[in-house]
ZAKOL-446832 format. One record per residue (C-alpha): residue number from 1; x, y, z. Coordinates in steps of 0.05 Angstrom, whole numbers. Each point is the difference from the previous one (the first is absolute). Last residue first. Example, Ala and Ser with C-alpha at 12.3 -4.5 7.8 and 13.67 -1.06 7.14 Angstrom:
2
+-----+--------+--------+--------+
! seq !     c1 !     c2 !     c3 !
+-----+--------+--------+--------+
!   2 !    273 !    -21 !    143 !
!   1 !    -27 !    -69 !     13 !
+-----+--------+--------+--------+
END
This chain:
369
+-----+--------+--------+--------+
! seq !     c1 !     c2 !     c3 !
+-----+--------+--------+--------+
! 369 !    914 !    214 !    173 !
! 368 !     49 !    -17 !    -55 !
! 367 !     56 !     -6 !     51 !
! 366 !    -42 !    -44 !     46 !
! 365 !    -22 !    -44 !    -58 !
! 364 !     72 !     -8 !    -22 !
! 363 !     25 !    -18 !     70 !
! 362 !    -56 !    -50 !     13 !
! 361 !     10 !    -32 !    -68 !
! 360 !     74 !     -9 !     12 !
! 359 !    -10 !    -31 !     68 !
! 358 !    -53 !    -47 !    -28 !
! 357 !     44 !    -20 !    -59 !
! 356 !     59 !    -12 !     46 !
! 355 !    -41 !    -45 !     45 !
! 354 !    -23 !    -41 !    -61 !
! 353 !     72 !     -5 !    -25 !
! 352 !     32 !    -23 !     66 !
! 351 !     51 !     43 !     36 !
! 350 !     71 !    -29 !     -7 !
! 349 !     30 !    -40 !     58 !
! 348 !    -32 !    -63 !    -27 !
! 347 !     49 !      4 !    -59 !
! 346 !     58 !    -15 !     47 !
! 345 !    -32 !    -64 !     27 !
! 344 !    -13 !    -26 !    -70 !
! 343 !     71 !     19 !    -20 !
! 342 !     29 !    -39 !     59 !
! 341 !    -42 !    -63 !    -14 !
! 340 !     21 !      0 !    -73 !
! 339 !     73 !     11 !     16 !
! 338 !      0 !    -57 !     50 !
! 337 !    -33 !    -48 !    -48 !
! 336 !     49 !     17 !    -55 !
! 335 !     59 !    -10 !     48 !
! 334 !    -27 !    -68 !     22 !
! 333 !    -10 !    -21 !    -73 !
! 332 !     71 !     21 !    -18 !
! 331 !     29 !    -40 !     59 !
! 330 !    -40 !    -63 !    -16 !
! 329 !     -2 !     -1 !    -76 !
! 328 !    -68 !     25 !    -27 !
! 327 !     31 !     62 !    -30 !
! 326 !     50 !    -42 !    -40 !
! 325 !    -56 !    -41 !    -31 !
! 324 !    -37 !     65 !    -14 !
! 323 !     60 !     28 !    -37 !
! 322 !     10 !    -62 !    -44 !
! 321 !    -74 !     -9 !    -17 !
! 320 !    -11 !     74 !    -13 !
! 319 !     61 !      4 !    -45 !
! 318 !    -23 !    -59 !    -42 !
! 317 !    -74 !     19 !     -2 !
! 316 !     10 !     73 !    -18 !
! 315 !    -70 !     31 !      2 !
! 314 !     30 !     70 !      5 !
! 313 !    -40 !     10 !     64 !
! 312 !     28 !    -61 !     35 !
! 311 !     70 !     15 !    -26 !
! 310 !     -5 !     69 !     32 !
! 309 !    -25 !    -29 !     65 !
! 308 !     58 !    -50 !      1 !
! 307 !     51 !     55 !    -13 !
! 306 !    -28 !     39 !     59 !
! 305 !      3 !    -62 !     43 !
! 304 !     73 !    -10 !    -17 !
! 303 !     14 !     75 !      9 !
! 302 !    -22 !      4 !     73 !
! 301 !    -72 !     16 !     20 !
! 300 !    -10 !     56 !     50 !
! 299 !    -50 !     34 !    -47 !
! 298 !      0 !     73 !    -21 !
! 297 !     45 !    -11 !    -61 !
! 296 !    -41 !    -63 !    -16 !
! 295 !    -62 !     43 !     -7 !
! 294 !     35 !     49 !    -47 !
! 293 !     28 !    -58 !    -41 !
! 292 !    -70 !    -30 !     -6 !
! 291 !    -28 !     66 !    -24 !
! 290 !     54 !      5 !    -53 !
! 289 !    -16 !    -72 !    -19 !
! 288 !    -73 !     19 !    -10 !
! 287 !     20 !     48 !    -56 !
! 286 !     24 !    -61 !    -39 !
! 285 !    -14 !     35 !    -66 !
! 284 !    -74 !    -14 !      9 !
! 283 !    -25 !    -20 !     69 !
! 282 !     -5 !    -65 !     39 !
! 281 !    -34 !      3 !     69 !
! 280 !     52 !    -20 !     51 !
! 279 !      8 !    -73 !     18 !
! 278 !     27 !      6 !     71 !
! 277 !     37 !    -59 !     30 !
! 276 !     -7 !     -3 !     75 !
! 275 !     37 !    -22 !     62 !
! 274 !    -47 !      6 !     61 !
! 273 !    -20 !     61 !     41 !
! 272 !    -74 !    -13 !    -10 !
! 271 !    -10 !     76 !     -2 !
! 270 !     43 !      2 !    -63 !
! 269 !    -43 !    -54 !    -32 !
! 268 !    -61 !     44 !     11 !
! 267 !     34 !     58 !    -34 !
! 266 !     20 !    -43 !    -59 !
! 265 !    -70 !    -30 !     -5 !
! 264 !    -31 !     69 !     -9 !
! 263 !     50 !     28 !    -49 !
! 262 !     13 !    -47 !    -58 !
! 261 !     22 !    -72 !      9 !
! 260 !     19 !    -49 !     55 !
! 259 !     46 !    -59 !     10 !
! 258 !      0 !    -12 !     75 !
! 257 !     51 !    -47 !     31 !
! 256 !     -7 !    -34 !     67 !
! 255 !    -76 !      4 !      0 !
! 254 !    -39 !      9 !     65 !
! 253 !     -8 !     75 !     -2 !
! 252 !    -14 !      1 !    -75 !
! 251 !    -55 !    -52 !      8 !
! 250 !    -29 !     42 !     57 !
! 249 !     -1 !     62 !    -44 !
! 248 !    -37 !    -38 !    -54 !
! 247 !    -49 !    -23 !     54 !
! 246 !    -14 !     72 !     21 !
! 245 !     -7 !     22 !    -74 !
! 244 !    -51 !    -54 !    -15 !
! 243 !     21 !    -61 !    -38 !
! 242 !      9 !    -20 !    -73 !
! 241 !     -1 !    -75 !     -9 !
! 240 !     63 !    -43 !      5 !
! 239 !     41 !    -37 !    -51 !
! 238 !     55 !    -39 !     37 !
! 237 !     69 !    -10 !    -29 !
! 236 !     42 !    -53 !     35 !
! 235 !     76 !      4 !     -4 !
! 234 !     46 !    -59 !     18 !
! 233 !     -4 !    -26 !    -71 !
! 232 !    -53 !     41 !    -35 !
! 231 !    -66 !    -24 !     28 !
! 230 !    -67 !     32 !    -16 !
! 229 !    -23 !     64 !    -35 !
! 228 !     34 !     15 !    -65 !
! 227 !     31 !     70 !     -2 !
! 226 !    -22 !     28 !    -67 !
! 225 !    -64 !     24 !     32 !
! 224 !     40 !     50 !     41 !
! 223 !    -61 !     28 !     37 !
! 222 !    -69 !    -23 !    -22 !
! 221 !    -19 !    -28 !     68 !
! 220 !     47 !     21 !     56 !
! 219 !     67 !    -36 !      6 !
! 218 !     26 !    -31 !     65 !
! 217 !     70 !    -30 !     -9 !
! 216 !     21 !    -57 !     46 !
! 215 !     75 !     -9 !      8 !
! 214 !     46 !    -57 !     22 !
! 213 !     63 !     22 !     36 !
! 212 !     66 !    -26 !    -28 !
! 211 !     -1 !     50 !    -57 !
! 210 !     11 !    -21 !    -72 !
! 209 !    -75 !     -6 !    -14 !
! 208 !    -11 !     70 !     27 !
! 207 !     52 !     32 !    -45 !
! 206 !    -23 !    -36 !    -63 !
! 205 !    -74 !     12 !     15 !
! 204 !     12 !     75 !      6 !
! 203 !     43 !      2 !    -63 !
! 202 !    -54 !    -36 !    -39 !
! 201 !    -52 !     48 !     29 !
! 200 !     34 !     61 !    -30 !
! 199 !    -64 !     41 !      4 !
! 198 !    -31 !     18 !    -67 !
! 197 !    -70 !     15 !     24 !
! 196 !     -8 !     43 !     63 !
! 195 !     13 !    -28 !     69 !
! 194 !    -31 !    -29 !     63 !
! 193 !     41 !    -58 !     27 !
! 192 !     -3 !    -16 !     74 !
! 191 !     56 !    -46 !     23 !
! 190 !      0 !    -48 !     59 !
! 189 !     66 !    -35 !     15 !
! 188 !     -6 !    -70 !     29 !
! 187 !     15 !     -5 !     75 !
! 186 !    -42 !    -56 !     28 !
! 185 !    -61 !     44 !      8 !
! 184 !      6 !     16 !    -74 !
! 183 !      3 !    -74 !    -17 !
! 182 !    -61 !    -13 !     44 !
! 181 !    -38 !     52 !    -41 !
! 180 !     21 !    -38 !    -62 !
! 179 !    -28 !    -65 !     27 !
! 178 !    -63 !     36 !     20 !
! 177 !    -13 !     22 !    -71 !
! 176 !      0 !     75 !    -13 !
! 175 !    -72 !     20 !    -17 !
! 174 !      2 !     74 !     16 !
! 173 !    -41 !    -13 !     63 !
! 172 !     49 !    -54 !     23 !
! 171 !     57 !     50 !     -4 !
! 170 !    -42 !     49 !     40 !
! 169 !    -17 !    -51 !     54 !
! 168 !     73 !    -21 !      8 !
! 167 !     22 !     72 !      6 !
! 166 !    -52 !     11 !     55 !
! 165 !     24 !    -62 !     37 !
! 164 !     71 !     28 !      1 !
! 163 !    -21 !     56 !     48 !
! 162 !     58 !     47 !     13 !
! 161 !      1 !     21 !    -73 !
! 160 !    -70 !     29 !      8 !
! 159 !     19 !     40 !     62 !
! 158 !     62 !     28 !    -35 !
! 157 !    -39 !     21 !    -62 !
! 156 !    -56 !     32 !     41 !
! 155 !     51 !     39 !     40 !
! 154 !     33 !     21 !    -65 !
! 153 !    -65 !     23 !    -31 !
! 152 !    -32 !     35 !     59 !
! 151 !      5 !     71 !    -28 !
! 150 !    -16 !    -22 !    -71 !
! 149 !     55 !     15 !    -49 !
! 148 !     -3 !     33 !    -69 !
! 147 !     68 !     30 !    -14 !
! 146 !     30 !     70 !      8 !
! 145 !    -25 !     65 !    -30 !
! 144 !     70 !     23 !    -18 !
! 143 !     55 !     41 !     35 !
! 142 !      6 !    -51 !     56 !
! 141 !     26 !    -52 !    -50 !
! 140 !    -28 !    -64 !    -32 !
! 139 !    -55 !     29 !    -43 !
! 138 !    -72 !     16 !    -14 !
! 137 !     -6 !     62 !    -43 !
! 136 !    -57 !     50 !      6 !
! 135 !    -12 !     49 !    -56 !
! 134 !    -47 !     56 !     21 !
! 133 !    -55 !     26 !    -47 !
! 132 !    -22 !     72 !      6 !
! 131 !    -69 !     16 !    -26 !
! 130 !    -10 !     61 !    -44 !
! 129 !    -29 !    -37 !    -60 !
! 128 !     66 !      7 !    -38 !
! 127 !     35 !    -39 !     54 !
! 126 !     51 !     28 !     50 !
! 125 !     52 !    -51 !     17 !
! 124 !     20 !    -10 !     73 !
! 123 !     64 !    -35 !     23 !
! 122 !    -10 !    -55 !     52 !
! 121 !     61 !    -40 !    -23 !
! 120 !     37 !     30 !    -59 !
! 119 !     68 !     11 !     33 !
! 118 !     -2 !    -67 !     36 !
! 117 !    -19 !    -38 !    -64 !
! 116 !     62 !     25 !    -36 !
! 115 !     43 !    -51 !     39 !
! 114 !    -33 !    -62 !    -32 !
! 113 !    -28 !    -48 !     52 !
! 112 !    -68 !     -4 !    -33 !
! 111 !    -72 !    -17 !     19 !
! 110 !    -52 !     23 !    -51 !
! 109 !    -35 !     67 !     11 !
! 108 !    -60 !     18 !     42 !
! 107 !    -30 !     61 !    -34 !
! 106 !    -33 !     43 !     53 !
! 105 !    -58 !     49 !     -9 !
! 104 !    -24 !     39 !     61 !
! 103 !    -74 !     12 !    -11 !
! 102 !    -27 !     71 !     -8 !
! 101 !    -71 !    -29 !      0 !
! 100 !    -20 !     40 !    -62 !
!  99 !     66 !    -16 !    -34 !
!  98 !     -7 !    -73 !     20 !
!  97 !    -69 !      2 !    -32 !
!  96 !     32 !     16 !    -67 !
!  95 !     51 !    -55 !     12 !
!  94 !    -57 !    -50 !      9 !
!  93 !    -31 !     22 !    -66 !
!  92 !     68 !    -10 !    -35 !
!  91 !      8 !    -72 !     28 !
!  90 !     60 !    -10 !     46 !
!  89 !     68 !     -4 !    -35 !
!  88 !     41 !    -65 !      7 !
!  87 !     65 !     35 !     16 !
!  86 !     29 !    -57 !     42 !
!  85 !    -55 !      0 !     53 !
!  84 !    -46 !     60 !      0 !
!  83 !    -10 !     23 !     71 !
!  82 !    -57 !     48 !     15 !
!  81 !     -1 !     34 !     68 !
!  80 !    -61 !     36 !     27 !
!  79 !    -48 !    -50 !    -29 !
!  78 !    -31 !      8 !    -69 !
!  77 !    -77 !      4 !     -7 !
!  76 !    -25 !    -61 !    -36 !
!  75 !    -26 !     -9 !    -71 !
!  74 !     -6 !    -75 !     -3 !
!  73 !     44 !    -37 !    -50 !
!  72 !    -30 !     -8 !    -70 !
!  71 !     67 !      4 !    -36 !
!  70 !     24 !    -51 !     50 !
!  69 !     35 !      4 !     68 !
!  68 !    -33 !    -52 !     43 !
!  67 !     -3 !     35 !     67 !
!  66 !     25 !    -31 !     66 !
!  65 !    -14 !     34 !     67 !
!  64 !     57 !    -16 !     48 !
!  63 !    -11 !    -17 !     74 !
!  62 !     30 !    -69 !     -8 !
!  61 !    -49 !    -15 !    -57 !
!  60 !    -58 !     42 !    -26 !
!  59 !    -34 !    -23 !    -63 !
!  58 !    -12 !     20 !    -72 !
!  57 !    -55 !    -43 !    -31 !
!  56 !     19 !    -72 !    -11 !
!  55 !     35 !    -31 !    -60 !
!  54 !     71 !     -4 !     29 !
!  53 !    -24 !    -22 !     68 !
!  52 !     54 !     27 !     46 !
!  51 !     15 !    -43 !     61 !
!  50 !     54 !    -37 !    -39 !
!  49 !     44 !     63 !     -2 !
!  48 !     62 !    -17 !    -41 !
!  47 !    -36 !    -32 !    -59 !
!  46 !    -61 !     44 !     13 !
!  45 !     39 !     62 !    -23 !
!  44 !     16 !    -33 !    -66 !
!  43 !    -75 !    -11 !    -11 !
!  42 !    -18 !     70 !     26 !
!  41 !     37 !     34 !    -56 !
!  40 !    -13 !     76 !     -4 !
!  39 !     11 !     14 !     74 !
!  38 !    -22 !     62 !     39 !
!  37 !     17 !     -4 !     74 !
!  36 !    -37 !     43 !     51 !
!  35 !     28 !     17 !     68 !
!  34 !    -39 !     35 !     55 !
!  33 !     10 !     31 !     69 !
!  32 !     76 !      3 !      5 !
!  31 !     20 !     31 !     67 !
!  30 !     32 !    -63 !     27 !
!  29 !     24 !    -45 !    -56 !
!  28 !    -36 !    -66 !    -12 !
!  27 !    -32 !     23 !    -65 !
!  26 !     68 !     27 !    -23 !
!  25 !     31 !    -69 !      9 !
!  24 !    -56 !    -35 !    -36 !
!  23 !      3 !     48 !    -59 !
!  22 !     76 !     -5 !     -5 !
!  21 !     -2 !    -76 !     -1 !
!  20 !    -54 !      0 !    -53 !
!  19 !     38 !     52 !    -42 !
!  18 !     66 !    -38 !      1 !
!  17 !    -30 !    -66 !    -19 !
!  16 !    -46 !     33 !    -50 !
!  15 !     59 !     26 !    -38 !
!  14 !     42 !    -63 !      6 !
!  13 !    -54 !    -51 !    -15 !
!  12 !    -22 !     -5 !    -72 !
!  11 !     54 !     40 !    -35 !
!  10 !    -40 !     63 !    -16 !
!   9 !    -57 !      2 !     51 !
!   8 !    -23 !     73 !      1 !
!   7 !     -5 !     27 !     71 !
!   6 !    -32 !     63 !     27 !
!   5 !      3 !     14 !     75 !
!   4 !    -50 !     48 !     32 !
!   3 !     16 !     23 !     70 !
!   2 !    -33 !     32 !     61 !
!   1 !     29 !     42 !     56 !
+-----+--------+--------+--------+
END
């Protein structure tokens, strides 16, 4: 089989983050002979894939052919399976050739834990041009498409964590001063902060400053600019550069608390198996809070953590500070850690998203044939 994946970069990193991981996983799957990724914003892509030269001609990386998706994009014959990520609509001339090729058309939807997703997953929709488009929903239950996960991910995680020298090298590579690295080795709490604007950072600092354990917060460039870098009592905030996806995963693995946003970083934080605070993408009329409630309903987190996550997403500094301070207390923290590890282990029992897509495509192509 062969795949085209179309990606429009909407919020800088989430869309391309998902598509790039999916493309690499498909390219490494037995029976897949070609994967082509169409991206409209190579500059954002290059922030998470340093090997990509944002001004160079389209390249091939990790077995994936990369095409700059512009109005003057090359007129290429579609592959057998065409995935449009998040309803981004391939170019009209490309769709015409999909009809000639009889390509299987899949719309990869956004991740959601809402119950209705199960009844809509993998349903076909006949288009006016005669093609049938299937809607594929990632999710947290067996009746969905599952989550993106490399086959060796957990083994790679455990091997990396077993070698403290690798963590030291990565922290040094992101510019963390040696004195701060020594603090982490001595037991300071490492926190990765990757969030949308408007985060209750005052509540975060309040809770951490009142905790007996000192904290070091790692914040990528341009994220939470209102949070001043430097010392805040017992809390040190370090501005770090953007890193590749593998290094981002490693920072999640080695952090004690992961504050993540959107879809891609949420899934990667789940595989880390550490306590996390999810900053869900804000929507009008608080529609995102309905999605958060659905996710919490599937989670093993007890009410205090659920209340904390709601305060986090409602940008409530006072409630967030109080609830996080309680969550960091010894017994509550141990319980949060245990629930996070258990859910990560439970989710690995689901089929992975790339594998589910391949299985679905094989079955559909066979039925059509």
